[in-house]
N, C-alpha and C positions, 0 to 999 in steps of 0.2 A: 243297056247292065243285061248279063248275060241272065237266066231265067234262076238258075242254079244260086248267084251269088244276088237278085234280087229276094227272094225267099228266103236266104239268110239273112238276109237286112229286118226283113218284116217277123221274123223270127227273134233277133236280139233287140228288139223296136216293141215287142209285146211285152215279152221277159224284163225291159227296163221299166214297163208304165206301170207291172203289176208288182216286182219290187217295190218301186215307189209309193204305189197302194198300200202293201205293207206298211212302208215307214211310217206314212202319216196319216194311216188310219188303226193299224192295228198292233203294231209293237206300243210296250209301255215307253212313253218320253224317260228318258234319261238327266239327272239334272245334273251340269257337267262342273264341278269347281270353279268360281269364278276366279278373276283376277285381280288384285287389288283394289284396280280400277273398275270391277262392274257394277252392271245399274242398280237401281233400288229394286226391282223386280227381284233379285237374286240376291239379294242381302234379304227382301221379305221369305222365302221361298227356304233360305236357310233360319232362317228365325223358326217358320211355321214346323219346321224340321227337332231343331232342338225343342219348342215345344208339345211336338206329339212326342217327345220321347218321356219328357212328365207325365202329359194324358194316361201312353199308355201303361201308367202306374197304379191307375184306378181302375184297373180291373179285377176281383176275387181271384186268383188261383183255383185249381183245385188237381196243378201237376202234382209231382213226389216233388220236383227239384226246388230247394230250397228259397230260389233266390229270381225263378224264372216264373212268370205270370203266367194265368191262363187267357192271352186276352179275350176270346169269342163267351167269356163264363157271362160279365154285365155288358151293359153297352155303354160307351163312354160317352157320358155328361160335361156339361161345361164344366170349369177346372173345378173338380175337387179331386188332389193329388192326393193318390192313397201309395204310402212304400211300399215295394214289393218285395219287402222282406217276412219270412215265413220261416217257420223255424220245425224240428219236426225231429222227434226225440229219439236219440241214437240206438239204446239198447235199454234192459231193462235195468240194468245195474246205474244208469247216468245217475246226474249227481242233483240235490231236489233241487237246482235253480231250473235243469234239465225240463224236472215234470210243472215247477210253476210255471215256468215260458209256454209246454204245450198245453195243459189247463187255459195260460191265458190264451192266450193265441184260438182257442175253442169256444171259450167265453165269447169273445169280437169277434165269433165268423156271421152269427146272424144280426145283432148289432149293423158294421158294415154291411151286411146285403141289405139291410133296412132302409142306409145312407143313401144306397148306392140306387134302388130302386125308387125312388120319390124324382119326385120333376125339380130341377134344377132352379134357384132363382133365374129371373126373367131377365134378359142380358138390359130392359126399358129400366128395370125398376130402380129407382134413385140408391136406395139399401134397405136389408133386410129388418124387419122388425120384431126384435128380440119381446117375449111375451113380458112383462113386471113381472118382478117376484113379488113385490109384495102392493096388497091394495092397502089406503085408507084404512078400514074398518080393522086391519090384525097393527097400528100401531098404537096403541093404550099410552094414555096420557100420565098413566100412574099403575108401576110393578109393584106388589109384594110376594110375599114367599110365605104358604104354612107354616104353622109353627111343626106341624107334622113329617114337614123337608128337612127340619132341621134337626132334629131330635135322633135322627141314625146314625149320624156321629160322621166320622173324615170332611175330604172336601165337602166344599159346597156350590152349585154353579145356577146362574139367574139369567134368565135371555132378555135382553134390554130388545126388543124386535126392531127396530129401526133408530138403534143407535143414540146419541145423545145432541146434545144442542146447547147451546150459552141457555144457561140458567137451570137446564139440569142439574138434578142434583141423589145422591147415591146418599143413604143413609144405616149404619149396621149399628146393631146393639151386641158387645159380643165380650166376654171375658176370658183373658188368656190364660192357660190352666201351667196348674201350680206344680212346678218338673219334681220328681223324687229325690230324696237327696237322703243318704247316708250318714246319722252319727261321724263324726271324724273325718269327713270327708272334702277334699280342697274344697272352695268355690269349682262351680259348674261354669263353663263358658263354653263358646259355640251353639245352643240350647238355646228354646223358650222362644224361639219366634216365632212369626206366621206372615202369610203373603196376604192380602185386597189387590184385585188386579182385575182393570178392563180389558177385553180381549176384542179382538178381531176373529172374522170364521177364520177357519181353517179351511186350506183350499185341496189337498191333497190328505190320501187317508195314511197313518202313518206321519203327519208332520203336526209339530206342535204351532199353536194358531198363534201369530203373532201379539204380542205383549204394549197393548196402547199404553199402558201405567202400569208399572209397576211397584207398589210402596207395600217395602218390608220394612218394620219396627223388628230389631235384634233388641229382646230386652235385656239377657246376659251381656252382651257387646260380643263382637267377636273375633279378628286378633287384631282392633286397637283397645281389649278390654275393658268398654266401657261401652255404656247403650248407644246405641245411632239406630237411623231410619235411614233404608237406603230407597233413593226413589230410582226408576230407569224405563224404559224402552226395550222390547227384544222383538227382532222380527229372521224366524225362519231359523230359527236356535241362535241367533249370534247377538250379541249384547249391545248396547250400545257403552256412552263414557256415563256411567253415573255421578247421580246427585246425592252427597251424602249428608246428612246433619247430626253431628256430632255433639253439640251439646253447645256452640257460641251462635252469634245470630253472621247472618249474611254480612258483611260491610256496606253501610250505606250508601257507596257509592259503586256497588254492582249491582245491578240490572233486574228491575223488580217483576214480580209478575201481576197487574193491575194496580199495583202499587204495593205489592206486599213482598214480604222479604221469601227468599226460597227456602230457607231456614229460621225458626226462631231460637232463643235460646232454652235453655234449663242447666238446671244445678240440680247434683246428685245430695241427696238427703241427710247422706253423712257427709257432706260435704261443707263443712264451715270458716273454709277459709275466705276471705274476703278482697276478690280481686280490683286492679284500680278500676276493669270497667265496673265493676258495679258500684265501687265508689265514684265514682264521676256522676255517673246515671242518678245514685239516689243527690247527688248538689242540684243535679240539672233536677231531679223531680220539686226537690225542696226552693230551687228557685220559680220556678215556674207558679206552686205555691203562691209562694209570698207576692207576687206580681199580675195574681190572678190571670192568670194565662191557662188556655186550656192544657188539658195533661195530655201530651202529644212521648210520651216517655214511657217505652213497653215496659213490664212488671221484670224483676231481673231474677228474680226467686219463685217461679216454676218450675217443679220437679219433670221428671222426666214423664209426658203423658200416660205410657202404660206401664205395667205391675202386674206379678201373678197374680190372677185368684180377683185381682179390682177388674168389675163390671167397665164398661168407658160408651162411649156412644159417640161416632167415627162417621162426619159429615163428608161425602167429596162433593164441592160445587165444580161445576165446568163455565169456569168466565170468557172475559176476551181472550186473554191472551197465553192461557191454563189454565192446572185444575190447584183449586185449592184446600188443603185438606184440613181439619176443624176437628178439636178430642175435647170435648164434653164440653161446648161452645167454646172454644180457645183455637184462635190459630196455630197453627202447626211448621207448617209446611206448604208451599206451591212449589210444582209444576212447570215451565212452559213447555207448551205445545214444541212439537218437533217434525221437523219434515219428513214427512212421509205416516205421518199417523191423525188421523182426520178425527171428529168430532164422531161423524155421522158411520165410523166402523168398529166404535165400542159397541159391541151388540151381547156382548155378554159380562156376566158379571163372577167370580171364582175367590174364595175364600177358602183358606188352605193352610193347614202348619197347628202348633199346638194351641189353638181356639173352641171356643167353646161358643157358636152364635145359638143368641138369644131374638132375634128379628131383622127380616134386610126388608127396606120395601126405596123402591126409587120414584119419583116424580119430576114433575114440569120437561120428560119427555115429550120428543117432537114428533106429531100426531099427523106427521104426515111420511110416506116413505120417503128415503132419500133422492137428492141430487142425479147421485153418480149412477145413472144405469147404463147398460152396454147400450142402448136402444138411443141412449143424446148422441156418445159419442161417434157411433158408426153415421150416423146423417150427418155429423160435421166433419167426415174422415173419406171424403175421395180422392183429397189431395196424402192419402198414406198410404195409395195400392201400390203394391207391388209393380216392377214396370216387367214388362217380357224377358226372358231367359236371352241372355244374349248368346246368338250364333256363331260364337267362334268360343275356345274354351280361355276359361277366365284363369286370373291369376290366385285367388282366395274364394273359396266356397266355406260360409259359417251358418252349420249348425247348430239352433237353440230351442233347450230341451226347454220341451214348458208341459204346463200337465192340463184338459183339455177347460177345467173352467178358470185358470189364470186369466182371463179375457184382461185382464186394468194390466197385468202386467205387458202383456204382449202389445197392446196398447202404447203404455208407455216407451216401450222400448223403441217401435213406431214412428213416437213421437220426437223420439229424439237421437242416439247415435245409429240408427235402420236407416237418417234421410242420410246420411254419404252413403251407404250404399248402393242407394236408389240413385246418385248422378253421377253413380263411378259404370263403366261398362265394364270392368276387370275384376270386380267384387260381387257375388249374390248371397243373398242370405234370407232359411229357410227357417221359420216352425219346425220342431218336429213335436207330436202331439200323438198320447197312446187314446185310447177310447175310454170313455166314464160308463160304471154301471147303470147311471140315469139316463135312462130314454133322452127326457127334455136337454141334458147337460149335449150329449152329443148332437142333437137338433142344431142347439144354439150353436155347436161351433160347426158344420156344416153349413149355417150361413153364413158365422165367418171368414170361415174356409174360401168358400166361392168368392165374398166380395170386396176379400182382400186380396187373394191370391198369393199369400207368402206361406198358407201353415201344410205340410206333407203328414198325414195322417199314418201310424203307426198301428198295423189293425191289428195291437192288444190288448189287453184290457190294464189300465190304469195299475203298475204298482212299485214302487220304492226300490222294489229288490232287482226289477228288472229293464232299472234303466240303464242297462248296458248294454241290451238289448237297440233302444233309440239311437248309442251311440255305432251299433255296427251299420243302423242304418243314413245315419249321419255320411259316413265312410263308404257305403254303398250307392248313395243321391252324387256324393262328388267327383265317383271316377263312374259311373254309368247315364247321369244324367242329366248334367252340369257338370263335363271334364274338366278337373282346376288342379295345379302346380301343387296345392296346400289347403288343404281344409282344418279350416280351425270346429272347435266344440268349444258353446258358453253355456252359461245358462241362465233363463228368461229374467234372473236376479241380478247379468255381471252390465255391467257398465263397460262399454269397447272405449276406449280411442283410438279409429279408425287409421288413422292417419299413422300414427306413433306405430299400429304396429304393422305398417306396409312399410314404413319409413325402413325398419330393423335391416340390416343387411345381415346379409346370411353366406359367407363364407362356402359353404359348403353346399356340393350339387343338391342333396337330399337334408330338408331342415329339420333335425331332434326333434323327437315329442318330450313337448311338457307338460309330462300329467299331471294334471292338479286339479281342482271342484272347480274355480272361477273361468277355467279357459285354458287350453293348448291347442299346440298347429304342428299337426305332421305332412310329411311330402306325399305326394301323389299316390307312390310308387310303395309307400310303406300302410298307406287306405289300400289297396289294390290286393297286396296280401292280404288284408282283415276281409276282405267282401272276400276271394280263397278260398281260405280256411276255411269262412263259414260256410261257405259253397260245399265246402266238402267235408261238412260233419266234424271237423278237428282243429274252431279254434276253442279255447279252453273260455268257458267262462266264467263271472264269477257275481258278483253280486253288486257291489262296487266300482264301479263306470273308471274312472280315472285310475283303482288297482288294476283292473283288466285290461285298463292301455298300456301300463305301464307291463306289465307282462306279455301281451305280442310284440311291444317292439323288441323286449329282450330279447324274445321266441327270433324275429326278425335279425336282431344284429348277431345272433349265432347261428344261423341258416341261410342266410342272405347275403348280407357283408355287416361292419364294423357299424354303429351309428352311435353319432357324437351328440353326448346331451349336454345343451346349453339350456340356463335359468339365469331370471331376471326376476327379483323382487318386487318389478311394477309390474309384473302377474300377480296380485296382490289375494292372498288365497284365504285372511281375516276380518276382511271387510275391505274398507279405502285407505288412504294414503295420499296425500298430496305428492303428485307426479305422479299416479296411478299409471299402466298401459289399461287392466283391468280391474274396477272395484266388483268385488264381491258381495252380495247380501242387500243389495239396496233395494226396497220398495219400490213403488212407481210411482209416487211423488221425488221420489230422492231421481232416478232417473231422468226426469224436470229440469227438477234444480241443477244435477250435473250437464247437463247439457246446457242449459244458460248459461252457464261459468262458463264452460268450454265454446262456446260461439262469442263470449269476451274475453275469449285468451288466457283463463285462467283455468287447469287442471287441478281443482282444489273440489276438496271434500264437501259434504252435507253430511250439518251432528258429529264434526271429525270424532274420531275415538281419541 
C-alpha cells in the first residue's frame, strides 16, 4: 500500500476509535421510545421517568413562575409529592381571594420547608407510628359542668374527651323558656324549640362538626301545627332522613331499638277525644288486671313531655342498638345507630335554643382512648398503598380534594372505590391536601403521604375559600405529571362507581364538564387551558371551586371552541340515591358500606334519605 494511503487509513481508524470512545464513555445515554413489544427494562425506564416527574414537584420553588419550581431549592427525598402550584398576587387592586391566596402560600412556606428538610421514613420500616392523641389519664369516667358555665346564657358545649360507650349516659336538667306573647295575638308556631346534640370532631376550619345525634323538641309545633320531636344525624351540613315523633306510638310491627319503641304516644292536654286506640288499650289493661298478668300495656294518657317554663330532667342512654331518651323517668323516644356514626366519635355535647340549662352531667364514659386510631389502620394497610404511576398517558386522572386531618376519610376511600384504580392501568387517583396550621397534623400527613404514596401536598394553608386552588392543582397534575385524556375532580366524602363513569359513552372528542360539588369530568384540553390561564395570571378565581370551573369552561367555550354540556342526575349532589354514579356527603363508614354493597352487585345507598 502506498505510504500516503496507509497514513490516511491510520488516521481514519484513529478518528473512528476516538468517536467510539466518546459514544461509549462521554456522551449521555439516550432512551429511544420502545415498540409495543419492548423489553421489561425499557418499561421500567419509562415508569421511572413518570415517577421522576412526580418527585420533581417536591422541590420548593423560589422563581417567579407560578407553575415552574426551582428544583435545586431542596433535595428531593423519598416520595413526598408536592404540587408545583404557586401563586403570585397580580397587582395591588387584586380581589380579596388573591390576597388570601398570597397570604396562605406565604404562611405555608416555613411549614413546607420543615417537612421537606426532615428525613423521610426508612423504606425498611413497615409503617409509620403516629403519636396517640389521647392517653388513658385523659379519659374521665364522669364529666360535669360547673354552674357558672351555665349561667352566662346562650348555647352550652361540653367535651366528652373519649366519646361514649354502651351504657354511657348524659343527664340534663333544664327549663324551656316561655316565649313572649302580646294580648290578642294569634298562637305562635315555629318557635319555642331547643336542640340537644351529640357532636363529632370538627375536621376543617369553617366546617360544621358532624351531628351524631340531633334531638329537637318543638313545643309549639312546626308545619304540622302540633308539638313534635325530631331526631336525625348530619354529616358535613347534609341531613339524613329524620325520625319524627308526632304523638302516636310506633307500630309494634316496626323495628324496635333494644326492645323499645322509636316513638312513644302522647296526648295534648286540651284533647279530650278518646280515640279507638285509647279505648282498645284501656280494655286490654282491664283484661290483664282481671287475669292477673303483668301490666305490659303502655300508658296512653301521658302529655307531651316538654312545656314552656316547666323544668325537666332529660337522660340520653347509649344502648346496644341505639340511643334511648327518657324525660322525668319516662321513655320518650329511641333512635337507632346509623351507619357512619359511632359512639366513640361522640366527643361533644351541645345544647342550643329556647332553653335555660341548670345542670349537666355525663357518667359511665369510657376510661380508655377510642380504638379507632390512625396507627391501627396504618399497621394493617400494606395492601392500600398506591401503585406506581403508569409509563403511558392514562384515560382518567382523579383528583380527590381532602384536608390534612381527614385521615379517616382517605382511609375509607382507599379501602373502597379507590381499589378499582389500583387494579387499572388506565386510571390514577391522588388526594390533594393543603397544609394545616398545626405542626403535629402536618407531620402526621407527611408520614401518611410517604407510606401510601397517594397524596399530593398543595403548598398553602388550608382554607375553605381557597379550595379552588386545589382544583387548579388537580388540572396541572393531570396535564403535566400524569397526562390524562380526562380529569375528574371529587371530594373525599364522595363515593365513585368507577366502572359506571368509565363505561359512559361520550360521542364528542372533548367531554364537556359537569361542574357540581360531588364530582365532574373535564377533557385534557380544558385542563391545559386552565393551567395556561393560571400560569399567565389571567385565570379568574372565585372561592366556590365548582362555580369557578363553570366560569372557566364558559370562557373556554367563547375563546377556543364551543362546549356541549352534558348532565346526568346520577352524579348526585344532595347525597345518595340508588343507582348513583357518585354519592356525596358519605362518611368513612358509609364508604365501606357502599363498597360492600357494590361488591355484592347492589348500587344501593346506606341510610337512604
